[in-house]
N, C-alpha and C positions, 0 to 999 in steps of 0.2 A: 557228015558226022560232026557233031558239036562237042568241043572239049569243055569240061567243067572245071578243070584245074588251072585256069588262067590267072596270072598275077600281073600287077602293074610293074613296069620295068624299074621304076624308082624304088619300089619295095624290094625287088630282087637285088638291085645294086647296093642298097643299104645293108641288107642281110649279108651279102658277100663281103662288103667292107668290114662289117662287125666280125665275121668269122675269120677273116684274114688279119685282124688286129690293126686295121688301117683307119678305122673310124675316128679314133682319138687324135692321131697325128693330123688327119685331114681337118678336123674341127679346130685344132690349135692353129694350123696354117690360116684358116678362114678368119679366126679371131684376130690374129696379128695383122692380117690384111685389112680387116674392118676398122682398125685403130684410126686410120686417117679419115674414114667416113664419120666415125662417132665424135672425134674430138675436133675435127676441122683442120684446115690448111695451116692456120697460124700456129697451133700447138704442134702440129706435125713437123714444122720447120725446126723446132727446138728438141725434137725427139731424135736421139742418136742410135739407140739400139733397143730392140724389143725381143724378148724370148720368154717361153713358158717352161716352168719346171715345177712339178708336183702341184699342179692346179693353181700356181701363182704366176701372174704376169709380172715380169721385171721390165721396168721402163727406165732407160738412162736418158736423162734430160740435161741440156746445157744451161738451163736457167734455174737458179735456186729459188727465185721468186715464183716462177711457174710451178716448181716442185711443191712448194708450200700450198699454193692454191689448189693444185690437183689432189693433194692429200685430204683436203677438206671434203672434196666431192668423190672420194674413192668408192663408196658404196653404190652411188648412182652410176659411175663408170662401169663397175663390175656388172650391174644389172643391164645396162645399155649394150655392152659388148656381148654378153651372153644372149640377149634377145636378138641381136643382129645375126648371130650364128644360128640361133634356134636350138641351142643346147647349153647345158651348164658345163662350160669348159674350165672356167676359173672361179675361184672363191675369194681371191685376194689380189691386190696390186701392190707392188713394192716399187717406189720411185727412188732411183739411185742418182 
C-alpha cells in the first residue's frame, strides 16, 4: 500500500520549529555564527560582543577606525548576513 501524504523531513522540521517559536532564535544564532564567515578573520579579531535585539545586530568593536569603516558598508553587511542565513533576520547593525 502506497501512502500519498509523505513530506520531506526538512519541511516537517521547519514547520515544527515555527510552531514551537524556535525558528527566530535559531536564525539569530546562525546569523551571529555567520559573522566570522562574512567579515573574515581580521575583523573578527576586533569583534568583542555580538547580539541581536529587535531585528538589530549590535556589534561591539575594539577599534574605532574599524567601526567607522564598517558603518559605511552597513547595508552590504546586512544583506550578506541575511543571505548567509537564508532569511531576513536583521534590518540594521549598530556598531558600539
